[in-house]
C-alpha positions as CSV (number, residue, x, y, z in Angstrom):
1,M,-65.7,-19.2,91.1
2,V,-63.3,-19.2,94.1
3,K,-62.3,-22.7,95.0
4,L,-60.5,-22.0,98.3
5,S,-60.5,-19.1,100.8
6,V,-57.5,-19.0,103.1
7,I,-58.1,-16.8,106.2
8,V,-54.9,-15.5,107.8
9,P,-55.1,-13.2,110.8
10,F,-52.0,-11.0,111.6
11,F,-51.2,-9.2,114.8
12,N,-47.7,-7.7,115.5
13,V,-45.9,-10.4,113.6
14,Q,-43.5,-8.3,111.4
15,Q,-40.7,-10.8,112.1
16,Y,-42.6,-13.8,110.7
17,A,-45.1,-12.4,108.3
18,P,-42.7,-12.3,105.3
19,D,-42.2,-16.1,105.6
20,T,-45.9,-16.7,105.9
21,L,-46.7,-14.6,102.8
22,R,-43.9,-16.2,100.8
23,S,-45.4,-19.6,101.6
24,L,-48.8,-18.3,100.5
25,K,-47.4,-17.2,97.2
26,A,-45.9,-20.7,96.7
27,N,-49.5,-22.0,97.1
28,A,-51.3,-19.4,94.9
29,R,-53.7,-20.6,92.2
30,E,-56.0,-18.5,90.1
31,D,-59.1,-19.8,91.9
32,F,-57.6,-19.3,95.5
33,E,-58.1,-16.2,97.6
34,F,-56.0,-15.2,100.6
35,I,-57.9,-13.1,103.1
36,L,-55.3,-11.2,105.1
37,V,-56.9,-9.8,108.3
38,D,-54.7,-7.2,110.1
39,D,-56.0,-7.2,113.7
40,C,-54.9,-3.6,114.4
41,S,-51.2,-4.4,114.4
42,R,-48.9,-1.7,115.9
43,D,-45.6,-2.7,114.5
44,G,-44.4,-3.0,110.8
45,T,-47.0,-5.7,110.0
46,P,-49.4,-3.3,108.2
47,D,-46.7,-2.1,105.7
48,I,-45.8,-5.8,105.0
49,L,-49.5,-6.6,104.3
50,A,-49.9,-3.5,102.1
51,R,-47.1,-4.8,99.9
52,A,-48.6,-8.3,99.9
53,E,-52.0,-6.9,98.7
54,R,-50.2,-5.7,95.6
55,E,-47.8,-8.7,95.1
56,L,-49.7,-11.8,96.3
57,P,-52.1,-13.2,93.7
58,G,-55.6,-13.5,95.2
59,A,-54.8,-11.3,98.2
60,V,-57.7,-9.5,100.0
61,L,-56.6,-7.2,102.8
62,V,-59.0,-6.4,105.6
63,R,-58.0,-4.1,108.5
64,H,-59.5,-4.0,112.0
65,E,-59.8,-0.6,113.6
66,Q,-59.6,-2.2,117.0
67,N,-57.8,-5.4,118.1
68,G,-60.4,-8.1,118.6
69,G,-58.3,-11.2,119.0
70,L,-57.8,-14.3,116.9
71,A,-61.4,-15.6,117.0
72,T,-62.8,-12.3,115.9
73,A,-60.3,-11.9,113.2
74,R,-61.1,-15.3,111.8
75,N,-64.8,-14.5,111.9
76,T,-64.0,-11.4,109.8
77,G,-62.3,-13.6,107.3
78,I,-65.1,-16.1,107.2
79,D,-67.6,-13.3,106.5
80,R,-65.5,-12.2,103.5
81,A,-64.8,-15.7,102.2
82,R,-66.2,-16.6,98.8
83,G,-64.6,-20.0,98.4
84,E,-66.2,-23.4,98.0
85,Y,-63.8,-24.5,100.7
86,V,-62.3,-22.5,103.7
87,T,-59.1,-23.0,105.6
88,F,-57.0,-21.0,108.1
89,L,-53.4,-20.1,108.7
90,D,-51.9,-18.1,111.5
91,G,-49.8,-15.1,110.6
92,D,-46.6,-16.5,112.1
93,D,-46.8,-20.0,110.6
94,W,-46.0,-21.2,107.0
95,L,-46.7,-23.8,104.4
96,A,-45.0,-26.2,102.1
97,P,-45.2,-25.2,98.4
98,G,-48.3,-26.6,96.7
99,Y,-49.8,-27.8,99.9
100,Y,-53.2,-26.3,99.4
101,Q,-53.6,-27.8,96.0
102,R,-53.1,-31.3,97.6
103,L,-55.5,-30.4,100.4
104,V,-58.3,-29.4,98.1
105,A,-57.8,-32.5,96.0
106,A,-58.0,-34.6,99.2
107,I,-61.3,-33.2,100.4
108,E,-62.8,-33.3,96.9
109,G,-61.8,-36.9,96.6
110,L,-63.5,-37.9,99.9
111,G,-66.5,-35.6,99.6
112,C,-66.9,-34.9,103.4
113,D,-67.8,-31.8,105.4
114,F,-64.3,-31.3,106.8
115,L,-60.9,-32.8,106.7
116,R,-58.2,-32.9,109.4
117,T,-54.5,-33.1,108.7
118,D,-51.2,-33.7,110.5
119,H,-48.7,-30.8,111.0
120,V,-45.1,-30.1,111.8
121,Q,-44.4,-28.3,115.0
122,C,-41.4,-26.0,114.9
123,T,-39.7,-24.9,118.2
124,A,-36.5,-23.0,117.5
125,R,-34.6,-25.4,115.2
126,A,-36.4,-28.5,116.4
127,R,-39.0,-30.1,114.2
128,S,-41.6,-32.7,115.2
129,V,-44.6,-34.3,113.4
130,H,-47.9,-34.2,115.3
131,R,-50.7,-36.5,114.1
132,V,-54.4,-36.2,114.1
133,P,-55.5,-38.7,116.9
134,V,-57.7,-40.6,114.4
135,G,-56.7,-44.1,113.6
136,R,-58.5,-44.6,110.3
137,R,-57.1,-42.5,107.5
138,N,-58.6,-41.5,104.1
139,T,-62.0,-42.8,105.2
140,V,-65.1,-40.8,105.7
141,L,-66.2,-41.0,109.3
142,D,-69.0,-39.8,111.7
143,P,-67.6,-36.8,113.6
144,R,-69.6,-37.7,116.7
145,A,-67.9,-41.1,116.9
146,A,-64.5,-39.4,117.0
147,I,-65.2,-37.5,120.3
148,L,-64.9,-40.5,122.6
149,P,-63.4,-42.3,124.5
150,A,-63.2,-39.9,127.4
151,D,-59.8,-41.1,128.8
152,R,-57.9,-40.9,125.5
153,S,-56.8,-38.2,123.2
154,T,-59.3,-37.8,120.4
155,S,-60.0,-35.5,117.5
156,V,-61.6,-32.9,119.7
157,D,-58.3,-32.6,121.5
158,Y,-56.5,-31.8,118.3
159,A,-58.2,-28.4,118.1
160,Y,-56.0,-26.6,115.5
161,A,-58.3,-24.9,113.0
162,W,-55.5,-24.5,110.5
163,A,-54.9,-28.3,110.4
164,G,-57.7,-29.0,108.0
165,I,-60.1,-27.7,105.4
166,Y,-63.9,-27.1,105.6
167,H,-66.7,-27.1,103.1
168,R,-68.7,-23.9,102.7
169,R,-71.9,-25.7,103.7
170,L,-70.5,-25.6,107.3
171,V,-70.5,-21.8,107.0
172,D,-74.1,-21.8,105.8
173,K,-75.1,-24.1,108.7
174,G,-73.4,-21.7,111.2
175,L,-70.8,-24.2,112.3
176,L,-67.6,-22.5,111.2
177,H,-67.6,-19.2,113.1
178,F,-65.7,-18.9,116.4
179,T,-67.0,-17.5,119.7
180,D,-66.4,-13.8,119.2
181,G,-63.9,-12.2,121.6
182,L,-62.2,-15.3,122.9
183,R,-58.5,-14.5,123.3
184,T,-57.3,-18.1,123.8
185,A,-58.7,-21.6,123.5
186,E,-60.9,-20.3,120.8
187,D,-60.5,-23.5,118.9
188,R,-62.0,-25.7,121.7
189,P,-65.8,-24.8,121.5
190,W,-65.3,-24.6,117.7
191,I,-63.9,-28.1,117.3
192,W,-66.5,-29.6,119.7
193,K,-69.3,-27.9,117.7
194,L,-68.0,-29.3,114.5
195,H,-67.8,-32.8,115.8
196,R,-71.3,-32.7,117.4
197,E,-73.1,-31.1,114.4
198,A,-71.3,-31.8,111.2
199,E,-72.3,-34.9,109.2
200,S,-68.9,-36.2,108.0
201,F,-65.2,-35.8,108.2
202,A,-61.9,-37.6,107.5
203,A,-58.3,-37.6,108.6
204,V,-55.5,-37.7,106.0
205,S,-51.7,-38.1,106.4
206,L,-50.9,-34.9,104.6
207,L,-48.1,-32.7,105.9
208,G,-47.6,-29.1,104.8
209,V,-48.5,-26.8,107.7
210,F,-45.5,-25.6,109.8
211,Y,-46.7,-24.4,113.2
212,R,-44.3,-22.0,114.9
213,R,-44.3,-22.8,118.6
214,G,-42.8,-20.6,121.3
215,V,-43.2,-17.2,119.6
216,A,-42.7,-14.6,122.3
217,S,-45.7,-12.5,121.3
218,S,-48.0,-15.6,121.2
219,L,-50.7,-15.7,124.0
220,T,-49.5,-19.2,124.8
221,Q,-46.3,-17.6,126.0
222,I,-47.8,-14.6,127.8
223,G,-49.0,-14.9,131.3
224,D,-51.5,-12.1,131.4
225,V,-55.3,-12.1,132.0
226,R,-56.2,-13.0,128.4
227,Q,-54.9,-16.5,129.1
228,L,-57.8,-17.0,131.4
229,D,-60.3,-17.0,128.5
230,F,-59.8,-20.8,128.5
231,I,-62.4,-20.7,131.4
232,R,-65.0,-19.1,129.2
233,A,-64.1,-21.4,126.3
234,F,-64.5,-24.6,128.3
235,D,-67.6,-23.3,130.1
236,Q,-69.1,-23.1,126.7
237,V,-68.0,-26.6,125.8
238,V,-69.5,-28.1,128.9
239,A,-72.8,-26.1,128.6
240,E,-73.3,-27.0,124.9
241,T,-72.4,-30.6,125.5
242,A,-74.8,-30.7,128.5
243,A,-77.6,-29.6,126.1
244,D,-76.7,-32.3,123.5
245,R,-79.0,-35.3,122.8
246,E,-76.1,-37.6,123.9
247,A,-75.1,-35.5,126.9
248,G,-74.8,-38.6,129.1
249,A,-72.2,-40.1,126.9
250,L,-70.3,-36.9,125.9
251,L,-70.2,-34.9,129.1
252,P,-67.5,-37.1,130.8
253,K,-65.1,-36.3,128.0
254,A,-65.8,-32.5,128.1
255,V,-65.5,-32.4,131.9
256,R,-62.3,-34.5,132.0
257,T,-60.7,-32.4,129.3
258,Y,-61.6,-29.2,131.2
259,C,-60.0,-30.6,134.4
260,A,-56.9,-31.6,132.5
261,I,-56.6,-28.0,131.1
262,I,-57.1,-26.5,134.6
263,S,-54.4,-28.8,135.9
264,H,-52.1,-27.9,133.1
265,H,-52.4,-24.1,133.8
266,L,-52.0,-24.7,137.6
267,G,-48.8,-26.7,136.9
268,S,-47.2,-23.7,135.2
269,I,-48.7,-21.0,137.4
270,E,-45.3,-19.4,137.9
271,R,-45.4,-17.9,134.4
272,F,-48.5,-15.9,135.2
273,E,-48.4,-12.4,136.7
274,P,-49.1,-12.7,140.5
275,A,-52.6,-11.1,140.3
276,V,-53.4,-13.3,137.3
277,A,-52.2,-16.4,139.1
278,K,-54.5,-15.6,142.0
279,K,-57.4,-15.1,139.7
280,L,-56.6,-18.3,137.9
281,K,-57.0,-20.2,141.2
282,S,-60.3,-18.5,142.0
283,L,-61.8,-18.9,138.6
284,S,-60.7,-22.5,138.3
285,A,-62.2,-23.3,141.7
286,A,-65.5,-21.7,140.7
287,A,-65.4,-23.6,137.4
288,L,-65.0,-26.9,139.2
289,R,-68.0,-26.1,141.3
290,R,-70.1,-25.2,138.2
291,M,-69.5,-28.6,136.6
292,P,-72.0,-31.4,137.0
293,Q,-70.7,-32.8,140.3
294,D,-71.4,-36.5,139.6
295,V,-69.6,-36.3,136.3
296,L,-66.8,-34.3,137.9
297,D,-66.4,-37.0,140.6
298,E,-66.1,-39.7,137.9
299,A,-63.6,-37.6,136.0
300,L,-61.4,-37.1,139.0
301,D,-61.5,-40.8,139.9
302,S,-60.2,-41.6,136.5
303,M,-57.2,-39.2,136.7
304,D,-53.8,-39.8,138.3
305,L,-53.7,-39.3,142.1
306,Q,-51.5,-36.1,142.0
307,R,-53.8,-34.2,139.6
308,A,-57.0,-35.4,141.2
309,T,-55.8,-34.5,144.7
310,K,-54.9,-31.0,143.5
311,L,-58.2,-30.4,141.8
312,R,-60.2,-31.8,144.7
313,R,-58.4,-29.4,147.0
314,L,-59.1,-26.6,144.7
315,R,-62.8,-27.4,144.5
316,R,-63.0,-27.0,148.3
317,R,-61.4,-23.6,148.1
318,P,-63.7,-20.9,149.6
319,A,-65.5,-18.9,146.9
320,A,-64.0,-15.5,146.2
321,T,-66.2,-12.5,145.9
322,G,-65.9,-10.0,143.1
323,V,-63.9,-12.3,140.8
324,A,-65.1,-12.5,137.2
325,A,-63.6,-13.8,134.0
């Protein structure tokens, strides 16, 4: 039986894929499988993955005929996964040797639905450790209890799918798939759903994932229209949270986070193409008007004056016609 399925989407990462694949080889075990999803790459990535299929123990290569984005590629991997546990890695990141063996041992020892881990962020030559915002470590907790408080960073704000491991029962319950077609912020509805509907989780101080930040081809660095998918992602978060049995308690967190993300994008609007920047303002204004207005008012009152003023001004912006996400 396969113990662990590792799902690794690749798209035009020929510069980084060899490092990723070498780190997977240093984590190979006879009961691990590595599902390599080529999301219709147009550079040298397909040739690199073809070699990996032959040389990497446990490699399973899947090719997309059309580019579907990270969420869709991960879903392809989930549908092919046979492991008792599932985890993710992006095609431009890498791992410490033996990391997955320690990760599997950690979740088996705790017996929870999913586990969250710290990671190392790598920007050029700089390295920094980023911690799961959960105070209690190596203790099984209620995922719902880790969503709040609204005015502090919590586990739902640490939305990296690759910073953790997930039991197959989450796949069987329909909790592990991503919203198909989301090009960015795909982890946000996903992590909220996990914390609302899974039964148990834990955080552990285990380092081993190296997250490459600032990659030129990454959507976080590209100012085109795909970046605006964060609107769809957070609309989903708010809508699903509003339907939750504890909506009154959880909605302030969802709305406040949505506002913070809008403010973040507006604060770096110069990196967007002009037409996209204009669309960002229009879609953000419409998003603010769609939110529960009483909850939005409370969220804005709790934010710093500069951000709150900018968002209130944006909410009053006249509605644009013919603008869609």
